[in-house]
N, CA and C of each residue as an Amber inpcrd file, in Angstrom:
protein
   486
  21.8240000  52.8860000  -5.2030000  22.6930000  51.7530000  -5.0080000
  24.1020000  52.1020000  -5.4550000  25.0570000  51.6730000  -4.7220000
  26.4430000  51.8740000  -5.0960000  26.8070000  50.8820000  -6.1930000
  27.7990000  51.1950000  -7.0200000  28.1860000  50.2590000  -8.0740000
  28.5890000  48.8970000  -7.5310000  29.2230000  48.8220000  -6.3740000
  29.6300000  47.5230000  -5.8320000  28.4090000  46.7040000  -5.4150000
  27.3770000  47.3650000  -4.8740000  26.1570000  46.6440000  -4.5190000
  25.4180000  46.1850000  -5.7660000  25.4350000  46.9890000  -6.8180000
  24.7950000  46.6280000  -8.0750000  25.4880000  45.4080000  -8.6650000
  26.7940000  45.4170000  -8.6430000  27.5500000  44.2760000  -9.1600000
  27.2450000  43.0180000  -8.3640000  27.1920000  43.1520000  -7.0500000
  26.8800000  42.0170000  -6.2010000  25.4710000  41.5040000  -6.4770000
  24.5150000  42.4110000  -6.6500000  23.1350000  42.0140000  -6.9390000
  23.0440000  41.2830000  -8.2670000  23.7430000  41.7730000  -9.2740000
  23.7320000  41.1040000 -10.5790000  24.3700000  39.7210000 -10.4960000
  25.4450000  39.6240000  -9.7300000  26.1180000  38.3450000  -9.5780000
  25.2230000  37.3220000  -8.8780000  24.5420000  37.7490000  -7.8220000
  23.6330000  36.8520000  -7.0940000  22.4570000  36.4560000  -7.9870000
  21.9300000  37.4050000  -8.7350000  20.8140000  37.1130000  -9.6430000
  21.2270000  36.1450000 -10.7340000  22.4100000  36.3490000 -11.3030000
  22.8980000  35.4550000 -12.3480000  23.1340000  34.0470000 -11.7980000
  23.6210000  33.9580000 -10.5730000  23.8320000  32.6500000  -9.9480000
  22.5080000  31.9240000  -9.7390000  21.4840000  32.6620000  -9.3180000
  20.1700000  32.0490000  -9.1060000  19.5950000  31.5270000 -10.4140000
  19.7470000  32.2850000 -11.4970000  19.2610000  31.8400000 -12.8050000
  20.0380000  30.6070000 -13.2570000  21.3510000  30.6160000 -13.0660000
  22.1690000  29.4700000 -13.4650000  21.7630000  28.2190000 -12.6940000
  21.5040000  28.3560000 -11.4050000  21.0710000  27.2000000 -10.6050000
  19.7100000  26.7030000 -11.0600000  18.8100000  27.6080000 -11.4050000
  17.4850000  27.2100000 -11.8590000  17.5660000  26.4620000 -13.1830000
  18.4540000  26.8920000 -14.0720000  18.6020000  26.2120000 -15.3530000
  19.3230000  24.8750000 -15.2030000  20.1860000  24.7580000 -14.2150000
  20.9310000  23.5160000 -14.0070000  20.1140000  22.4700000 -13.2720000
  19.0190000  22.8410000 -12.6350000  18.2210000  21.9050000 -11.8370000
  17.6970000  20.7240000 -12.6430000  17.1840000  20.8980000 -13.8850000
  16.7130000  19.7210000 -14.6130000  17.8040000  18.6870000 -14.8390000
  19.0510000  19.1050000 -15.0460000  20.1420000  18.1460000 -15.2320000
  20.3870000  17.3570000 -13.9500000  20.2590000  18.0000000 -12.7940000
  20.4560000  17.3050000 -11.5310000  19.3520000  16.2790000 -11.2960000
  18.1220000  16.5810000 -11.7450000  17.0240000  15.6430000 -11.5810000
  17.1660000  14.4340000 -12.4880000  17.9880000  14.5420000 -13.5330000
  18.1710000  13.4300000 -14.4550000  18.8620000  12.2640000 -13.7760000
  19.5540000  12.5110000 -12.6780000  20.1330000  11.4370000 -11.9050000
  21.5480000  11.0670000 -12.2710000  22.2630000  11.9130000 -12.9730000
  23.6450000  11.6070000 -13.3050000  24.5730000  12.3810000 -12.3850000
  25.5140000  11.6700000 -11.7790000  26.4720000  12.2890000 -10.8750000
  27.8740000  11.8580000 -11.2850000  28.7860000  12.8010000 -11.2520000
  30.1800000  12.4780000 -11.5450000  31.0480000  12.9850000 -10.4120000
  32.1870000  12.3570000 -10.2470000  33.1460000  12.8110000  -9.2620000
  34.5340000  12.4240000  -9.7460000  35.5070000  13.2020000  -9.3330000
  36.8830000  12.8990000  -9.6910000  37.7980000  13.5670000  -8.6860000
  39.0260000  13.1020000  -8.6380000  39.9660000  13.6790000  -7.7050000
  41.2580000  12.9010000  -7.6890000  42.0180000  13.1160000  -6.6670000
  43.2860000  12.4140000  -6.5250000  43.3320000  11.7640000  -5.1460000
  44.2190000  10.8060000  -5.0100000  44.3440000  10.1110000  -3.7370000
  45.8130000   9.9250000  -3.3950000  46.0670000   9.6710000  -2.1310000
  47.3980000   9.3440000  -1.6450000  47.2450000   8.2880000  -0.5620000
  47.9650000   7.1820000  -0.6990000  47.8610000   6.0940000   0.2680000
  48.7920000   6.3380000   1.4490000  48.6560000   5.4930000   2.4680000
  49.5180000   5.5850000   3.6410000  50.9880000   5.3510000   3.2840000
  51.2240000   4.5850000   2.2150000  52.6000000   4.2870000   1.8000000
  53.1500000   5.3320000   0.8300000  52.3740000   6.3930000   0.5870000
  52.8580000   7.4770000  -0.2580000  52.5360000   7.3450000  -1.7340000
  51.8200000   6.3050000  -2.1410000  51.4490000   6.1490000  -3.5440000
  50.3250000   7.1250000  -3.8830000  50.3570000   7.6540000  -5.0900000
  49.3560000   8.6330000  -5.5060000  48.7120000   8.2080000  -6.8140000
  47.6170000   8.8510000  -7.1310000  46.9160000   8.5880000  -8.3820000
  45.6680000   9.4240000  -8.4670000  44.9100000   9.1760000  -9.5020000
  43.6570000   9.9030000  -9.7060000  42.5150000   8.9070000  -9.8470000
  41.3160000   9.3900000  -9.5970000  40.1260000   8.5530000  -9.7590000
  39.0230000   9.3760000 -10.3890000  38.1060000   8.6810000 -11.0080000
  36.9010000   9.3290000 -11.5210000  35.7660000   8.3090000 -11.5310000
  34.5690000   8.8000000 -11.3300000  33.4150000   7.9200000 -11.2850000
  32.1760000   8.6130000 -11.8000000  31.2430000   7.8070000 -12.2580000
  29.9860000   8.3310000 -12.7930000  28.8700000   7.3760000 -12.3840000
  27.7760000   7.9290000 -11.8890000  26.5910000   7.1480000 -11.5390000
  25.4150000   7.7600000 -12.2600000  24.6800000   6.9390000 -12.9710000
  23.5010000   7.4000000 -13.7020000  22.2930000   6.6310000 -13.1730000
  21.3370000   7.3710000 -12.6220000  20.1450000   6.7470000 -12.0380000
  18.9030000   7.1180000 -12.8420000  18.0340000   6.1540000 -12.9740000
  16.7240000   6.3390000 -13.5800000  15.7720000   5.4520000 -12.7870000
  14.4730000   5.6770000 -12.8830000  13.5520000   4.8090000 -12.1360000
  13.7610000   3.3340000 -12.5120000  14.1380000   2.5360000 -11.5380000
  14.3220000   1.1080000 -11.7550000  15.6800000   0.6950000 -12.2870000
  16.6200000   1.6160000 -12.4570000  17.9330000   1.2110000 -12.9610000
  19.0410000   2.1280000 -12.4540000  20.2400000   1.5560000 -12.3740000
  21.4320000   2.2960000 -11.9650000  22.6020000   1.7970000 -12.8060000
  23.3880000   2.7280000 -13.3320000  24.6180000   2.3820000 -14.0550000
  25.7740000   3.0950000 -13.3700000  26.8580000   2.3520000 -13.1280000
  28.0310000   2.9280000 -12.4760000  29.2700000   2.6330000 -13.3130000
  30.1420000   3.6290000 -13.4000000  31.4280000   3.4590000 -14.0640000
  32.4740000   4.1490000 -13.2050000  33.6180000   3.5370000 -13.0720000
  34.6740000   4.1450000 -12.2870000  36.0320000   3.6790000 -12.7470000
  37.0320000   4.5090000 -12.5230000  38.3910000   4.1270000 -12.8730000
  39.3810000   4.8520000 -11.9820000  40.5330000   4.2190000 -11.8240000
  41.6430000   4.8670000 -11.1310000  42.8650000   4.7570000 -12.0330000
  43.7390000   5.7440000 -11.9310000  45.0030000   5.7240000 -12.6460000
  46.1060000   5.8780000 -11.6130000  47.0320000   4.9450000 -11.6030000
  48.1080000   4.9560000 -10.6250000  49.2160000   5.9020000 -11.0580000
  50.1640000   6.1110000 -10.1640000  51.2880000   6.9930000 -10.4870000
  52.1800000   6.4030000 -11.5790000  52.0960000   5.0860000 -11.8100000
  52.8370000   4.4540000 -12.8970000  52.0960000   4.5570000 -14.2300000
  50.8830000   5.1240000 -14.2210000  50.1110000   5.2840000 -15.4550000
  49.1830000   4.1320000 -15.7650000  49.0860000   3.1660000 -14.8970000
  48.1640000   2.0420000 -15.1110000  46.7460000   2.4820000 -14.7710000
  45.7920000   2.1190000 -15.6110000  44.3920000   2.4740000 -15.3870000
  43.5900000   1.2030000 -15.1440000  42.7580000   1.2390000 -14.1110000
  41.8800000   0.1340000 -13.7580000  40.4450000   0.6440000 -13.7830000
  39.5940000  -0.0160000 -14.5610000  38.2070000   0.4280000 -14.7010000
  37.2550000  -0.6650000 -14.2440000  36.1020000  -0.2320000 -13.7600000
  35.0520000  -1.1520000 -13.2990000  33.7210000  -0.5430000 -13.6860000
  32.7640000  -1.3780000 -14.0530000  31.4310000  -0.8610000 -14.3740000
  30.3820000  -1.8590000 -13.9180000  29.1870000  -1.3540000 -13.6730000
  28.0730000  -2.2240000 -13.3150000  26.7750000  -1.5720000 -13.7560000
  25.7960000  -2.4060000 -14.0080000  24.4570000  -1.9080000 -14.3140000
  23.4540000  -2.8060000 -13.5970000  22.4150000  -2.1810000 -13.0590000
  21.4010000  -2.9130000 -12.3040000  20.0200000  -2.4460000 -12.7210000
  19.0800000  -3.3850000 -12.7420000  17.6830000  -3.0360000 -12.9810000
  16.8330000  -3.7160000 -11.9160000  15.7240000  -3.0660000 -11.5810000
  14.7930000  -3.6010000 -10.6010000  13.3790000  -3.2540000 -11.0360000
  12.5390000  -4.2790000 -11.1540000  11.1350000  -4.0760000 -11.4840000
  10.3380000  -4.2260000 -10.1960000   9.8130000  -3.1230000  -9.6990000
   9.1260000  -3.1320000  -8.4110000   7.8650000  -4.0000000  -8.4290000
   7.1900000  -4.0640000  -9.5790000   5.9570000  -4.8480000  -9.6780000
   6.2070000  -6.3510000  -9.5620000   7.2390000  -6.8490000 -10.2480000
   7.5100000  -8.2910000 -10.2410000   8.5950000  -8.6820000  -9.2520000
   9.4030000  -7.7250000  -8.8110000  10.5080000  -8.0130000  -7.9010000
  11.7580000  -8.5140000  -8.6070000  11.7770000  -8.4730000  -9.9410000
  12.9190000  -8.9720000 -10.7030000  14.1180000  -8.0380000 -10.5580000
  15.2690000  -8.6320000 -10.2540000  16.5090000  -7.8870000 -10.0940000
  17.5470000  -8.4850000 -11.0430000  18.1940000  -7.6390000 -11.8410000
  19.2540000  -8.0750000 -12.7410000  20.4410000  -7.1490000 -12.5580000
  21.6240000  -7.7480000 -12.5210000  22.8290000  -6.9430000 -12.3300000
  23.9750000  -7.5560000 -13.1210000  24.8050000  -6.6850000 -13.6690000
  25.9780000  -7.1060000 -14.4150000  27.1570000  -6.2800000 -13.9260000
  28.2580000  -6.9540000 -13.5800000  29.4390000  -6.2740000 -13.0520000
  30.6390000  -6.6760000 -13.9040000  31.3650000  -5.6760000 -14.4010000
  32.5820000  -5.9380000 -15.1730000  33.7740000  -5.4630000 -14.3500000
  34.7130000  -6.3650000 -14.0920000  35.8700000  -6.0700000 -13.2490000
  36.9760000  -5.3980000 -14.0590000  38.0130000  -4.8960000 -13.3830000
  39.1200000  -4.2730000 -14.1060000  39.7770000  -5.2070000 -15.1260000
  39.7420000  -6.5030000 -14.9040000  40.3240000  -7.4530000 -15.8420000
  39.4420000  -7.7530000 -17.0330000  38.2470000  -7.1800000 -17.0870000
  37.3330000  -7.4180000 -18.1980000  36.3840000  -8.5820000 -17.9790000
  36.4610000  -9.2410000 -16.8280000  35.5620000 -10.3600000 -16.5270000
  34.2010000  -9.8230000 -16.1070000  33.1390000 -10.4520000 -16.6010000
  31.7830000 -10.0210000 -16.2920000  31.0750000 -11.0790000 -15.4670000
  30.4540000 -10.6330000 -14.3880000  29.6660000 -11.4880000 -13.5080000
  28.2310000 -10.9980000 -13.5830000  27.2610000 -11.9060000 -13.6470000
  25.8520000 -11.5120000 -13.7020000  25.1120000 -12.0740000 -12.4970000
  24.1240000 -11.3200000 -12.0620000  23.2770000 -11.7300000 -10.9470000
  21.8300000 -11.5700000 -11.3970000  21.0660000 -12.6410000 -11.2730000
  19.6540000 -12.6170000 -11.6390000  18.8630000 -13.1450000 -10.4520000
  17.8230000 -12.4070000 -10.0610000  17.0540000 -12.8660000  -8.9130000
  15.7620000 -12.1090000  -8.7240000  15.1550000 -12.3470000  -7.5720000
  13.9040000 -11.6670000  -7.2260000  13.9800000 -11.2000000  -5.7810000
  13.3000000 -10.0870000  -5.5240000  13.1960000  -9.5520000  -4.1750000
  11.7360000  -9.5550000  -3.7800000  11.4100000 -10.2180000  -2.6700000
  10.0470000 -10.2780000  -2.1640000   9.9100000  -9.2380000  -1.0500000
   9.1110000  -8.2000000  -1.3000000   8.9590000  -7.1340000  -0.3060000
   8.2280000  -7.6030000   0.9380000   7.3350000  -8.5590000   0.7980000
   6.5750000  -9.0430000   1.9490000   7.4510000  -9.7360000   2.9740000
   8.3060000 -10.6260000   2.5150000   9.1850000 -11.3670000   3.4170000
  10.5760000 -10.7340000   3.5170000  10.8300000  -9.7130000   2.7250000
  12.1290000  -9.0330000   2.6470000  13.2490000 -10.0340000   2.3920000
  13.0340000 -10.8630000   1.3700000  13.9830000 -11.9000000   0.9880000
  14.4410000 -11.6670000  -0.4430000  15.7450000 -11.7930000  -0.6510000
  16.3460000 -11.6170000  -1.9690000  16.9990000 -12.9300000  -2.3770000
  16.3740000 -13.6380000  -3.3340000  16.9040000 -14.8920000  -3.8680000
  17.5580000 -14.5920000  -5.2110000  18.7660000 -15.1350000  -5.4110000
  19.4550000 -14.8250000  -6.6490000  20.3880000 -15.9530000  -7.0660000
  20.7140000 -15.9350000  -8.3550000  21.7060000 -16.8240000  -8.9380000
  22.8460000 -15.9560000  -9.4440000  24.0570000 -16.2740000  -9.0210000
  25.2390000 -15.5150000  -9.3940000  26.0320000 -16.3650000 -10.3770000
  26.2850000 -15.8180000 -11.5600000  27.0350000 -16.5370000 -12.5850000
  28.3540000 -15.8270000 -12.8180000  29.4480000 -16.5690000 -12.6760000
  30.7780000 -16.0050000 -12.8340000  31.1900000 -15.8860000 -14.2860000
  32.3610000 -15.3170000 -14.5380000  32.8100000 -15.0940000 -15.9120000
  33.0860000 -16.3780000 -16.6850000  33.3310000 -17.4810000 -15.9940000
  33.5850000 -18.7490000 -16.6770000  32.3350000 -19.6080000 -16.7800000
  31.1890000 -19.0780000 -16.3510000  29.9360000 -19.8140000 -16.4560000
  29.5450000 -20.5790000 -15.2180000  30.4040000 -20.6400000 -14.2050000
  30.0460000 -21.3320000 -12.9690000  29.0460000 -20.4780000 -12.1920000
  28.1010000 -21.1300000 -11.5420000  27.0540000 -20.3740000 -10.8580000
  26.8210000 -20.9070000  -9.4510000  26.2560000 -20.0340000  -8.6340000
  25.8850000 -20.3840000  -7.2650000  24.6120000 -19.6270000  -6.9250000
  23.8800000 -20.1420000  -5.9660000  22.6660000 -19.4790000  -5.5260000
  22.8820000 -18.8980000  -4.1400000  22.2120000 -17.7820000  -3.8750000
  22.3120000 -17.1450000  -2.5630000  20.9570000 -16.5660000  -2.1920000
  20.6950000 -16.5380000  -0.8920000  19.4690000 -15.9510000  -0.3650000
  19.8400000 -15.0100000   0.7690000  19.3120000 -13.8090000   0.7270000
  19.5170000 -12.8450000   1.8060000  18.1600000 -12.4890000   2.3810000
  18.0350000 -12.5800000   3.6980000  16.8050000 -12.2040000   4.3880000
  17.1160000 -10.9950000   5.2560000  16.3660000  -9.9300000   5.0550000
  16.5590000  -8.7040000   5.8140000  15.6060000  -8.6830000   6.9940000
  16.1250000  -8.3570000   8.1790000  15.2800000  -8.1810000   9.3500000
  14.5250000  -6.8810000   9.2060000  13.3210000  -6.8520000   9.7070000
  12.5540000  -5.6140000   9.6670000  13.1630000  -4.6060000  10.6170000
  12.9670000  -3.3590000  10.3070000  13.5490000  -2.2720000  11.0810000
  12.9040000  -2.1850000  12.4500000  13.7680000  -2.0140000  13.4570000
  13.3120000  -1.7890000  14.8250000  14.0360000  -0.5670000  15.3620000
  13.3180000   0.3030000  16.0740000  14.0060000   1.4870000  16.6140000
  14.9970000   1.0820000  17.6910000  16.0700000   1.8600000  17.8620000
  17.0290000   1.5470000  18.9190000  16.3780000   1.6440000  20.2890000
  16.8830000   0.8480000  21.2420000  16.2900000   0.8280000  22.5820000
  16.5590000   2.1130000  23.3500000  17.7290000   2.6570000  23.2120000
  18.0550000   3.8850000  23.9280000  18.4450000   4.9640000  22.9320000
  18.1070000   6.2180000  23.2270000  18.5240000   7.2660000  22.3130000
  20.0420000   7.3760000  22.2970000  20.5630000   7.6280000  21.1410000
  22.0090000   7.7420000  21.0040000  22.3500000   8.2250000  19.6140000
  23.5760000   8.0090000  19.1860000  23.9770000   8.5180000  17.8820000
  23.2360000   7.8630000  16.7240000  22.6550000   6.6690000  16.9240000
  21.9380000   6.0180000  15.8420000  20.4300000   6.2140000  15.9470000
  19.9640000   7.0060000  16.8770000  18.5220000   7.2020000  17.0580000
  17.9340000   7.8250000  15.7990000  16.8590000   7.2480000  15.3350000
  16.1670000   7.7690000  14.1700000  16.7010000   7.2630000  12.8460000
  17.8170000   6.5710000  12.8410000  18.3590000   6.0480000  11.5950000
  17.7480000   4.6860000  11.3140000  17.5430000   4.4190000  10.0570000
  16.9980000   3.1290000   9.6670000  18.1250000   2.1140000   9.6060000
  17.9490000   1.0060000  10.2980000  18.9500000  -0.0490000  10.2890000
  18.2980000  -1.3370000   9.8180000  19.0220000  -2.0600000   8.9540000
  18.5650000  -3.3800000   8.5500000  19.7430000  -4.3220000   8.6560000
  19.4730000  -5.4850000   9.1510000  20.4910000  -6.5040000   9.2540000
  20.1930000  -7.5620000   8.2170000  21.2110000  -8.0930000   7.6150000
  20.9990000  -9.0950000   6.5750000  21.6980000 -10.3990000   6.9370000
  21.0430000 -11.4800000   6.5960000  21.6460000 -12.7980000   6.7220000
  21.6720000 -13.4100000   5.3290000  22.8410000 -13.8220000   4.8930000
  22.9850000 -14.3960000   3.5630000  23.4040000 -15.8450000   3.6760000
  22.7460000 -16.6770000   2.9010000  23.1310000 -18.0780000   2.8140000
  23.4380000 -18.3710000   1.3570000  24.4870000 -19.1110000   1.1370000
  24.8660000 -19.4820000  -0.2230000  24.8070000 -20.9980000  -0.3610000
  24.2930000 -21.4130000  -1.4790000  24.2320000 -22.8200000  -1.7930000
  25.0360000 -23.0450000  -3.0510000  26.0250000 -23.9100000  -2.9780000
  26.8460000 -24.2130000  -4.1550000  26.0600000 -25.1350000  -5.0730000
  26.1130000 -24.8380000  -6.3380000  25.4920000 -25.6690000  -7.3300000
  26.5890000 -26.2000000  -8.2310000  26.3670000 -27.2770000  -8.8720000
  27.3730000 -27.8470000  -9.7480000  27.7750000 -26.8010000 -10.7880000
  29.0590000 -26.7010000 -11.0400000  29.5470000 -25.7390000 -12.0240000
  29.0290000 -26.0930000 -13.3970000  28.6190000 -25.0830000 -14.1050000
  28.1630000 -25.2530000 -15.4830000  29.0760000 -24.3880000 -16.3490000
  30.1150000 -24.9810000 -16.8430000  31.0910000 -24.2450000 -17.6560000
  30.6010000 -24.1780000 -19.0940000  30.8610000 -23.0350000 -19.6970000
  30.4380000 -22.8410000 -21.0970000  31.6170000 -22.8910000 -22.0040000
């Protein structure tokens, strides 16, 4: 073997070992991303985000920093119990306001009933019914993709301020 081939072989072998050791971290379900953006009007900034997944739960955190140095952050956490259908979610907006959603998902009827409570304690109820998947009639760009359509109805309830 030539020295250049030996070096290449060692590099490929080391990369394979590094990927094998990094695989358990990828299975843990944590993903991060970051970068910069530029709008159509020429404004720039940076963003970063993190998603942590585990069986039955998801946590998300994200922030952007504008060219003026202002930072806006948002976070959410969700849990789902497949056995009971219980769904809980909490969303914190950039202003620090927290909204909670508590509900149930029925797999048989594909219906999601929930109560949404705003940061001031006012609440509303909503129901979403998902249509069952049907294959497209003609082959095309969406052939083989799973599609679900949702219909949401909201019912206003008297505000309950705390």
